[in-house]
MIZAMI-135211 format. One record per residue (C-alpha): x, y, z. Coordinates in Angstrom, 2 decimals. Layout:
residues N
+---------+---------+---------+
!    east !   north !      up !
+---------+---------+---------+
!       X !       Y !       Z !
...
+---------+---------+---------+
//
This chain:
residues 257
+---------+---------+---------+
!    east !   north !      up !
+---------+---------+---------+
!    5.14 !  -28.57 !  -17.86 !
!    6.40 !  -24.92 !  -17.68 !
!    4.60 !  -21.23 !  -17.24 !
!    1.03 !  -20.91 !  -19.02 !
!   -1.08 !  -17.56 !  -18.85 !
!   -5.02 !  -17.87 !  -18.78 !
!   -8.03 !  -15.59 !  -18.08 !
!   -9.31 !  -17.00 !  -14.74 !
!  -13.12 !  -18.21 !  -16.72 !
!  -14.31 !  -17.48 !  -19.92 !
!  -15.16 !  -13.98 !  -20.67 !
!  -12.68 !  -12.94 !  -18.16 !
!  -10.66 !  -10.65 !  -20.00 !
!  -13.57 !   -8.47 !  -19.49 !
!  -12.50 !   -8.75 !  -15.97 !
!   -8.94 !   -7.53 !  -17.18 !
!   -7.28 !  -10.17 !  -15.56 !
!   -4.49 !  -12.51 !  -16.57 !
!   -3.27 !  -15.85 !  -14.65 !
!    0.54 !  -16.68 !  -15.18 !
!    0.79 !  -20.38 !  -14.06 !
!    4.37 !  -22.19 !  -12.98 !
!    4.23 !  -25.83 !  -13.09 !
!    7.36 !  -27.66 !  -13.11 !
!    7.10 !  -31.08 !  -11.16 !
!    7.65 !  -32.38 !   -8.69 !
!    8.32 !  -29.12 !   -6.29 !
!    8.66 !  -26.18 !   -8.57 !
!   12.48 !  -26.16 !   -8.39 !
!   12.77 !  -23.91 !  -11.79 !
!   15.40 !  -24.11 !  -14.44 !
!   17.62 !  -21.70 !  -16.40 !
!   14.71 !  -21.51 !  -18.77 !
!   11.85 !  -21.40 !  -16.53 !
!   13.58 !  -18.55 !  -15.33 !
!   13.12 !  -16.15 !  -18.19 !
!   10.03 !  -18.01 !  -19.48 !
!    8.33 !  -16.95 !  -16.00 !
!   10.03 !  -13.41 !  -17.10 !
!    8.87 !  -13.46 !  -19.99 !
!    5.12 !  -13.80 !  -18.96 !
!    4.39 !  -11.62 !  -16.30 !
!    6.55 !   -8.85 !  -18.63 !
!    4.40 !  -10.01 !  -21.53 !
!    0.99 !   -9.61 !  -19.35 !
!    1.53 !   -6.14 !  -18.01 !
!    2.27 !   -5.17 !  -21.37 !
!   -1.21 !   -6.49 !  -22.63 !
!   -3.82 !   -3.14 !  -22.39 !
!   -6.27 !   -5.11 !  -21.40 !
!   -5.08 !   -6.56 !  -18.28 !
!   -5.41 !   -4.65 !  -14.76 !
!   -4.18 !   -7.23 !  -12.38 !
!   -2.14 !  -10.68 !  -13.11 !
!   -2.56 !  -13.30 !  -10.75 !
!    1.16 !  -15.10 !  -10.29 !
!    0.12 !  -18.96 !   -9.35 !
!    1.52 !  -22.14 !   -9.59 !
!    0.94 !  -26.42 !   -9.86 !
!    1.36 !  -28.76 !   -7.46 !
!    1.95 !  -29.46 !   -3.93 !
!    4.18 !  -25.99 !   -3.53 !
!    4.79 !  -22.54 !   -5.15 !
!    7.96 !  -22.13 !   -5.66 !
!   11.59 !  -24.70 !   -4.25 !
!   13.64 !  -21.59 !   -6.14 !
!   16.40 !  -22.66 !   -8.74 !
!   17.08 !  -26.38 !   -9.87 !
!   20.02 !  -27.58 !   -8.07 !
!   20.67 !  -30.68 !  -10.36 !
!   21.08 !  -27.85 !  -13.24 !
!   24.00 !  -26.39 !  -11.40 !
!   25.39 !  -29.27 !  -10.07 !
!   25.72 !  -31.02 !  -13.87 !
!   26.42 !  -27.86 !  -15.49 !
!   28.66 !  -25.90 !  -13.09 !
!   29.19 !  -21.84 !  -13.01 !
!   27.57 !  -21.41 !  -16.73 !
!   24.25 !  -22.95 !  -14.68 !
!   24.52 !  -20.38 !  -11.74 !
!   25.48 !  -17.36 !  -14.14 !
!   22.26 !  -18.37 !  -16.12 !
!   20.35 !  -19.09 !  -12.92 !
!   21.17 !  -15.24 !  -11.52 !
!   20.58 !  -13.98 !  -14.54 !
!   16.99 !  -15.73 !  -14.84 !
!   16.25 !  -15.05 !  -11.08 !
!   17.24 !  -11.08 !  -11.54 !
!   15.01 !  -11.22 !  -14.95 !
!   11.72 !  -12.71 !  -12.72 !
!   12.31 !  -10.79 !   -9.50 !
!   12.47 !   -7.99 !  -12.00 !
!    9.28 !   -8.35 !  -14.20 !
!    7.11 !   -9.25 !  -11.43 !
!    8.60 !   -5.68 !   -9.33 !
!    8.19 !   -4.27 !  -12.90 !
!    4.77 !   -5.36 !  -14.07 !
!    3.07 !   -2.22 !  -15.04 !
!   -0.10 !   -3.49 !  -13.04 !
!   -0.82 !   -4.82 !   -9.35 !
!    0.52 !   -9.00 !   -9.52 !
!   -1.31 !  -10.63 !   -6.91 !
!    0.82 !  -14.20 !   -5.67 !
!   -1.34 !  -16.82 !   -5.23 !
!    1.09 !  -19.71 !   -2.30 !
!    0.27 !  -22.68 !   -1.33 !
!    2.70 !  -25.41 !    0.21 !
!    6.59 !  -24.33 !    0.20 !
!    8.15 !  -20.78 !   -0.97 !
!   11.63 !  -20.77 !   -1.35 !
!   14.35 !  -19.51 !   -2.58 !
!   13.57 !  -17.76 !   -5.55 !
!    9.81 !  -18.44 !   -4.71 !
!   10.78 !  -15.56 !   -2.21 !
!   12.02 !  -13.03 !   -5.11 !
!    8.62 !  -13.22 !   -6.83 !
!    6.64 !  -12.91 !   -3.88 !
!    8.50 !  -10.44 !   -2.02 !
!    8.52 !   -8.43 !   -4.81 !
!    4.19 !   -9.17 !   -5.81 !
!    2.16 !   -6.39 !   -4.45 !
!    0.15 !   -8.64 !   -2.61 !
!    0.11 !  -11.95 !   -1.24 !
!   -2.47 !  -14.32 !   -0.68 !
!   -2.02 !  -17.92 !    1.15 !
!   -2.96 !  -21.03 !    1.65 !
!   -3.26 !  -22.05 !    5.77 !
!   -0.32 !  -24.99 !    4.87 !
!    1.57 !  -22.04 !    2.96 !
!    5.78 !  -21.72 !    4.73 !
!    8.24 !  -18.80 !    3.44 !
!   11.63 !  -19.00 !    3.76 !
!   15.20 !  -18.84 !    2.42 !
!   17.44 !  -21.83 !    2.47 !
!   20.20 !  -20.93 !    0.89 !
!   23.07 !  -21.49 !    3.47 !
!   22.22 !  -24.89 !    3.38 !
!   22.20 !  -24.62 !   -0.63 !
!   25.93 !  -23.30 !   -1.24 !
!   24.22 !  -19.80 !   -2.00 !
!   23.00 !  -16.96 !   -1.01 !
!   20.64 !  -13.98 !   -1.96 !
!   17.22 !  -12.84 !   -1.55 !
!   17.18 !  -11.36 !    1.43 !
!   16.46 !   -8.11 !   -0.03 !
!   12.83 !   -9.83 !   -0.57 !
!   13.08 !  -11.39 !    2.61 !
!   13.40 !   -7.77 !    4.15 !
!   10.33 !   -6.53 !    2.08 !
!    7.78 !   -9.64 !    4.39 !
!    9.51 !   -9.13 !    7.87 !
!   11.06 !   -7.18 !    9.95 !
!   14.70 !   -6.86 !    9.90 !
!   15.88 !   -8.63 !   12.76 !
!   13.14 !  -11.58 !   11.75 !
!   14.67 !  -11.32 !    8.52 !
!   18.13 !  -12.19 !    9.51 !
!   16.97 !  -14.82 !   12.27 !
!   15.09 !  -16.64 !    9.21 !
!   18.09 !  -15.72 !    6.91 !
!   21.26 !  -17.07 !    9.38 !
!   19.06 !  -20.37 !   10.25 !
!   17.27 !  -20.94 !    7.00 !
!   14.01 !  -21.63 !    9.49 !
!   10.65 !  -20.43 !    7.52 !
!    7.73 !  -18.40 !    8.84 !
!    4.33 !  -19.88 !    8.55 !
!    1.87 !  -17.74 !    6.22 !
!   -0.16 !  -17.05 !    9.92 !
!    3.10 !  -15.37 !   10.85 !
!    3.90 !  -13.05 !    7.95 !
!   -0.13 !  -12.26 !    8.08 !
!    0.62 !  -10.99 !   11.55 !
!    3.22 !   -8.91 !   10.31 !
!    0.78 !   -7.16 !    7.52 !
!    2.80 !   -8.78 !    4.58 !
!   -0.08 !  -11.17 !    3.63 !
!   -3.83 !  -10.37 !    2.94 !
!   -5.13 !  -13.28 !    3.52 !
!   -4.71 !  -16.81 !    4.80 !
!   -7.21 !  -19.08 !    3.10 !
!   -7.88 !  -23.09 !    3.34 !
!   -6.20 !  -24.44 !   -0.03 !
!   -8.79 !  -25.30 !   -1.76 !
!  -10.65 !  -21.58 !   -1.61 !
!   -6.57 !  -20.01 !   -2.63 !
!   -7.50 !  -19.75 !   -6.24 !
!  -10.86 !  -18.21 !   -5.66 !
!   -9.63 !  -16.23 !   -2.92 !
!   -6.73 !  -14.77 !   -5.42 !
!   -8.88 !  -14.24 !   -8.39 !
!  -11.54 !  -12.34 !   -5.73 !
!   -9.20 !   -9.67 !   -4.91 !
!   -7.62 !   -9.71 !   -8.18 !
!  -10.86 !   -8.54 !   -9.82 !
!  -11.58 !   -6.10 !   -6.59 !
!   -8.48 !   -4.18 !   -8.10 !
!   -8.74 !   -4.79 !  -12.02 !
!  -12.39 !   -2.76 !  -11.31 !
!  -10.01 !    0.15 !  -11.06 !
!   -9.74 !    1.89 !  -14.26 !
!   -6.55 !    0.70 !  -16.38 !
!   -4.86 !    3.83 !  -16.73 !
!   -4.94 !    5.06 !  -13.51 !
!   -3.93 !    1.91 !  -12.17 !
!   -0.19 !    1.36 !  -14.01 !
!    0.34 !    5.00 !  -12.82 !
!   -0.52 !    3.59 !   -9.32 !
!    2.07 !    0.81 !  -10.37 !
!    4.76 !    3.27 !  -10.93 !
!    4.07 !    5.89 !   -8.41 !
!    4.15 !    3.06 !   -5.49 !
!    7.13 !    1.86 !   -7.19 !
!    8.72 !    5.32 !   -7.39 !
!    8.99 !    5.70 !   -3.15 !
!   10.47 !    1.74 !   -2.04 !
!   12.38 !    3.23 !    0.60 !
!   14.71 !    0.23 !   -1.34 !
!   15.92 !    0.15 !   -4.82 !
!   15.35 !   -3.91 !   -4.49 !
!   16.90 !   -4.67 !   -7.65 !
!   19.95 !   -3.32 !   -7.41 !
!   20.12 !   -4.24 !   -3.64 !
!   19.15 !   -7.80 !   -5.00 !
!   21.90 !   -7.80 !   -7.97 !
!   24.37 !   -7.17 !   -4.87 !
!   23.65 !  -10.27 !   -3.05 !
!   24.23 !  -12.10 !   -6.06 !
!   27.99 !  -11.33 !   -6.26 !
!   28.22 !  -13.11 !   -3.26 !
!   26.49 !  -15.89 !   -4.42 !
!   28.73 !  -16.37 !   -7.59 !
!   32.22 !  -15.35 !   -5.18 !
!   30.93 !  -18.24 !   -2.71 !
!   30.83 !  -20.64 !   -5.89 !
!   33.90 !  -19.56 !   -7.22 !
!   36.09 !  -20.11 !   -4.13 !
!   34.28 !  -23.32 !   -3.27 !
!   32.22 !  -23.16 !   -0.77 !
!   29.26 !  -22.76 !   -2.79 !
!   29.77 !  -26.43 !   -4.28 !
!   31.03 !  -28.40 !   -1.28 !
!   28.34 !  -27.11 !    0.84 !
!   25.81 !  -28.32 !   -2.38 !
!   27.77 !  -31.45 !   -2.61 !
!   26.45 !  -31.96 !    1.54 !
!   22.90 !  -31.52 !    0.51 !
!   20.68 !  -34.04 !   -0.78 !
!   19.42 !  -35.82 !    2.22 !
!   16.17 !  -34.04 !    2.83 !
!   13.08 !  -32.94 !    0.59 !
!   14.09 !  -30.72 !   -1.78 !
!   18.06 !  -32.57 !   -2.11 !
!   17.56 !  -34.02 !   -5.79 !
!   14.91 !  -30.97 !   -7.34 !
!   15.55 !  -27.63 !   -5.89 !
!   17.11 !  -24.43 !   -4.12 !
+---------+---------+---------+
//
């Protein structure tokens, strides 16, 4: 359980690929320490001069269910502040990774998962993948910044206000998902793309990543920090706790955000 970094196969160092895998059963709802561990793993992989592409993957039935609601309910505002900082660190690490990041997404990708894939360079998804921000149902706000990188503005707002999800096929139609494949083929499809990217000159890839980030029309780090201020305001006012206390009867009620 936790966050691990590996090569996809023996001798894969030659391929220049590092696979960062998240595994927090049962639904990959990350505790505060988990977000920071993920940030450290991605940054370390990106700094390795032998790595030219990072694959961000997850074990289990879903890619990511966001933050661990139980931890926030048990520890209160200290855990909320920790989760805010941890999510910011992990999202920034993916965005700022010195080499391209390919996200391999299966099953549910919710809350903080949207922050991760919204900051990735390319997304490969399984046919059963679903993407959404159930924040309003869970007493929180945030990651609209990243959802807006996946779908058009008005669809982002509709998904955000309703807490609905969009399928991998829908995101593929919008151009934000590169390929949609059967779940059994997901890891292989992500690695195939990673190998194609990693076949390029490593120094030039790093320059390309910096150049592309430099022309982004929105500073995703600043805009997400702005959103987090409203999450904390909701908690201080009591509305966040009130909503979280009523949430607990759906499939992620005991484990995720």
